[in-house]
N, C-alpha and C positions, 0 to 999 in steps of 0.2 A: 502493498499499499504504500501512496507516496505521501509527502506530509506537506501538512496546508498551508498552501502559500508558496511550493516549489515549482520551479518551473515545470515539473510534470507534471503535480496535481495541479496548476493551470490548463496545459496542454488534452488534460484530460476532461474538465468540465466545458473548457470551449469546443470540444469535441463530444462531448452530450448535449450540450444543447445546439450545436449546427445540425447533429444526429435528428433530436427533436424535431428542428424546425425543417427540417428539408420534407416532412410528411406534409406541409402544408401547401405544397406543388396544386396547381388545377390550371386546368386548359386556359383559364382565361386569366390567371395571376396566382395568385398566392392565398389562401384562403384558414378561415377556424379550425383549428382543432378543439376535439372535445377530450372529455377528462383522459380517454385512455391514447391519445396522441395521435386519433385518425382524421383524418379530412373532415368536416362536418357541412354536412351540403344541404344543411337547412338554412344555412346563411349565406348572400349573395356572397360574391370576391369583394372587397373593398380597399379604395384606393389607398386608405392609409396602410393598413395591413400589408397588401402587395409591396407599397413602396418600404416599407418598416424588414420584408424580409426581402428585400433584395439588397437595403443595405447593407445587412448582416450577414448575408451571400459574400459581398461583396468587402466585408469586414472580415469575416476568413480567408479570404483570397491574400487580404494586406499582410496578414497572419505571418504569410510566408515559411512554413516551417511545417514541416513532417505532422502529417495527422497521428494524434493520437489512437491507441485498438478502438475499434469503432465509431470514428466518424467520419466524416464523407472525404473521398480523398479532391485533389484540386481538380480534375477532371470533373469531379464533381459539380462542385462548387461553382467553375467557371460556367457549368451548364444550368446553373439555378441561377444564376447573377445574371446571365445573357436572358433567358423566359423572363426574366421579371422586368428585364428594359423592353424585349418583346409585346411583353401585356398594355406596360408603359406607352406604349405607342401602336399598339393594336385597340384591341378590345376594351382597353380604359380608354382612350383617347375619345376626344368630340370633334372629329374628323370633319365637322360640319361650320362650328363654332368656335372650333381653338377650346382648351385647358382639357381638364379629366372630369371625367362622372365620379359622383362621391361612391358610386355602388352600381357593380351590373349582374345579370344571372342572365342563363344561360338564348333570352327572348333580346336581350340590350338593356340599357341604361336601368334600375329600379331607382336609383337616387340621383339625380342627375343636375342638383346644384353644385353649384362651382364654390369652394369651399375653402376659405386661407387654412386652414389645418392641413387638410390631403393636399394643397400644391405644396404647401412646404416640403413635405414629404418627398413629393415628386423630386424637387431641387436636390432635396437629400440624398433621396436612393440615387439620382443622376451621377453626383457630384461622388459617392462611394466606389459608383461604379468607372467613374471615369480612371480616380487613382488607383483603379483594379487591372485597368484595362480593357475593358468592355469596348470592342470594336463600335457596337451604337451608339455607345451613352451620349460622347460629346455632343451630337446633333439633337437627344435628348435635354440635355442641359442647358441648349444654347436653347430651345423651346421653351423651355420652365422658369428659366430667366427672364426671358422676352414677356410671359404671362402676368410674371411678380410685376414685370414695371410698369405695364403698359392696363394691367386690370386690381392688383394688389396693392402695392403701394404707392403709400398718401405722402407727398414729398413736403407739402406743406403742415402736417402732422408730426414727420420722421415716424408713423405705426402702418402697417398692414390693416385693413379694411378686413371684415369680417366672409362676406356671402353676396356672390352673385345667384341670378338663376340663368336654367341653362343658354341661354342665348345675350346673355350680360347686358342685357335690357335693363335690368332692374338690381340696385344695390339694397342690400337688406337693413334694415338702422340699426341695428344690433351692432355691436363691437366688444371685442377682450381681449383679455392678455395671453389668452390659451393658444390662443394660434398664432398670436404673438412671441411668445414665447420658444414655439419650434418652428417661427419662422427665423427669428434670432441662429439653433440652430442650425438651420439649412443655409441661412446667409453667410456664416462665416465657415461653411464645408465648399459652400461654392466658389468663396473667396482664394480660400487655401489651392483651391485644385487649377482657376483658371487665373488667377494672379491680377483679378480686377478687383481693387482697392473700392469701389463703390460697395461692394456688398458686407467689405469691415465697416465702414461709414456707416450704413444703414441698420447695422447691425448696433453699432455705438448707440445710433439716435434710438432706437427704441429701448436698448436699458437704461440709457439714461432718464427718459421719461417715465419707464416704470420705478426707476428709483424714485426719481424727484416724488410720484404718489407716497410709494411707500413713507417719504421722509415728513409729507405733509401729512403724514396718518397712521403715527407713533408708529412706522416701520412695517406695518400692515398693508398689504399690496389689495388693492379692491381688484376684482375680476371681469365685472360685466359692468358694458358702460351704453350707453347710449349716442346716437348718429355724430351728437356735439362732445362725446369721448367725456360726458359728464355720468359718472359713478351711478350704478340703478341700486340703489339702500335697502 
């Protein structure tokens, strides 16, 4: 048995996590797993899960070490990361209006709103896949960043807006910190792989605004806001 915290122990833990996660592969992306670690067909394929799994398998590739016993090998990890990118340019992508559906079923989108939460994860998945050398990832990342700049980034407020309808014609009045938190994560990853400091600056602006809210509120962070960024208390 390996010693907790040792390199061997960490490799074993990583292998177990990646082995468990690979069961989430679905023809349209990556899906929910049940309590036995089996794909649960009662749930649609969700954008955020597909993105997070693509990120995870890309990180597995980036670890750059031989897999521990029981873990997927490099070829399997690469296939899974490639599948994730293909899903984000295929079933989950809105080829008519741009952006990505929140969830899809066998017959198409079942949740067609365009959410900052899920779109942030597209940037993260694409960034990690670029770093892992997935060939089709740079084009996906370019598309995802263009959507961020055009649809979600509010230059005046230095924050991301929350949700659009399918055709990008109506912006919801709700604003939230949770999606902005994940947007920071995504922007930092994008800056690292593109070298474009714009994304570092934007991530910093979000962080500065949230810190200002916390400072003015006894270091408690409001999460829910209206369209004018007034807290919904």
